[in-house]
N, C-alpha and C positions, 0 to 999 in steps of 0.2 A: 939516946941522943938528945941533946938540948934543942928545943924548938926555937928557931930564930923568927922573931916577929918581923914580918915585912911591913914596912910603912908604905902606905899608898901615896904615890906621888900625885899631887894635884897639878895638872897642867893648866896653866893660865893662858888663855888665848888673849893676845894683846888687843886692846881696844882700838878700833879703827879711828884715826883722827877725823874730826868733823870735816876738815877740808883736805882729805887725803887725795892722792893723785887720781884715784878712781872716782871720787866724789867730784873733783874739779872737772873731770871729763864730762860729767853729766851736764855741766853748765857751758863748757867750751865747745863741745862737739856740735851742738845745734847751731852755733854761730858760723860754722864753716862747713866741715865735711858731711854733716848730717842735718843741714838746715831744713826745717819743715816745709818751707816754701819752694826753695830752688832744687832740693834733692828729693824730698818726699812728695812735692807738688800738692801741698795741702794749704787751705786758707787763701786760695787764689781769689775768691769772690770779693772779699774786703780789700784785697790788694788792688783790684780793678776799680772799686767803687769810691773809696774815700781818700785816695792818695793824690787828688788834684791839687791839694794844698798840704803844706808841711804840718801845720798845727793839728788838724784832725788826725793825721797819721800818727803823731806822737801820742795823742789822747787815746786813740784806739790801741796802740801798743801798750800803754800803761794799763788800760782797762783789761786787756787780755792777760797781762802779767799778773794782775791782782786776782782775776778769776781762776787762772790756771794754777798759780802758785798755791793759793789757799784751797782751791778745790782738790788738788792732788793730796794735800795734807788731810782733808776731811775724809776723802775716799779711802786713803791709806789707813786712817784710824778705824774706819768702819769695815775694813775688808774682811774681817773674820766673822762678822755678824750679818753680812748682806747675803741673802739667798741668791744663788746663781740665776734663778729664773727671773728675778725682778731687778737684777743689778743695773740694767740700762735705765729703768725707770728711776731708780735711786740716784744714778749719776745725773740724769736730767733734772731732778728736783734740786740737787746740790748746785749745779751750774746755774739753773734758773734763779735760785735764791741770790746767788752772788751777782748775777747780771742785774737783777732788780736793785740791789744795793748800789751798783755802779751807776745805773740809770738815774736813780733818785739823787745821788750826790751830784751828778752832772746838771740835773735840772735845778738843783738848789744853788750851785755855785758857778755854773757856766751854761746858762739856759740857751743862749744863742748857739753855742757850739753843740749843745745837746740836740737842738732842732736841726742843725746842719748834718749831724751824724744820723739823725732820724732812726729808721728801723735797723740800721746796721749794728747798733749797740745790742738790740734785742736778738739779732742773729748770731751774736757770740754763742748763744745757747747751742746752736747747731754747728758751730765751728768744728771741723773735722780734727783739728789739732788737739783741741781740748778733750773731746770724747775719746780720741785715740790714745792720749796719754793716760787718761783714767783707766781705760781698758787694758792697755799694754803694760803700764808701769805701776801706777798707784795701787792696783789690786794685788800686786805681787811683791811690793817693797814697803819698807818702813816709812814713817812720816818725814824724816830728815832727807833721805834720798829722794823721796817723792817731791818734796819741796824744791830741792835743787834741780830736779828734772823739769819741774813745772816752770821755774824761773828761767832755766836755760832755753827751753823750747819757746817760751814767750819772748825771750830776748832775741832769739834767732828770727822769729816771725816779725817782731817789731823793727829789727834792723833793716829788713828788706822793705818794710812799709816806709820807714824814714828815708831810706835812699831813694826809693821811687818818688815819694812825696817831694823830696828836695829838688830833684831834677825836673819834675813836672811843673812845680810852681815857679821855679827859677826860669826855665826856658819857655814856659807857656804864658806866664803873666809878668815875668821880670821882677817878681817880689819874693820875699821870704818872711813868713809870719805876717804877711800883709804889708810889710814895709818895702818900699821901692829901693832896690839895690843896684839896678842897672841903669837908673835914670828915669826921667819922666817921658813916657811915650807920646804925650800930647804936646809938651813944650819942647820936645826933641833935645833933651839933655842927656849926659852920660853917653852910653853906647849908642843910644838912639840918634845922637848927633852925627854919627858916622854911617848911618844907614841901617843899623840893626833893627830888626822887627821881631816881635814875639811870635812864637810858633803856636798858633791856635790849636794845632793838632795834638799838642802835648797835654792839653786839659781834657781831652776826650778819653773815655775808658779804654779803647783799643791800644792807646799809647802806653798805658800801664803794663799791658801784656808784653808789648815790645821791649819796654825797659827791663821787665823781669827776665825776658828772654836774653837780653844782652848781659845781665848779671850772671845768668846761668852759663852763658858762653865764656865769660871771663873766668868764672870759678872753675869750670872744667878744663879750660886752657891751662890754668895754673896747677891743676891737679889731675894728671892723666888717669889716675885710678878711678875717678868718678865717671869716666867715659864708658858707656855700655857697649859691649861687643855684640854684633849681630849674630 
């Protein structure tokens, strides 16, 4: 009998697009149904401390996005060579290096804002969101997915900071980015002419927690799946 040569079929696995549906969810889920602040309850400290004004809130959001996005990529690239016993130390070194870069850039180009943020830039090192994504995602996934995950979680964190900072500065000081938008409280112009007064309680740290609580309430009211059953 004649032997029939069998040709091996090479099965080509289709390459996943850079912005596939699965990859897009890495960026969009933290903005809504898996927000690191309102759902995972992480990063609350900075949400209380630096959101009295909108500008520091935005700067902190951008800083965390830089540190988490780039840090996730670095940890992902090193994931196969990091000994498991010292992985936390390596993660701290990576995030500390990136935070130092952010701190020096702020001191060089926005010194006043750097002084206003004070120790909170340094405390990015211990931000639970960053260390959590390093440990839970970057150590188990490739650089691109890790980058998207970092950007998505940082954006979700920053979104809450910006919302809280917006309402606290607007209702507490009557300003946005330092500009008077409701009128002059001394000369009684704008809304102040009809008896409106700034709510001084809004600029105090406890009010940040209340605003975050209201955001959580709205979010869970719109999505019943987020409500935990007793």
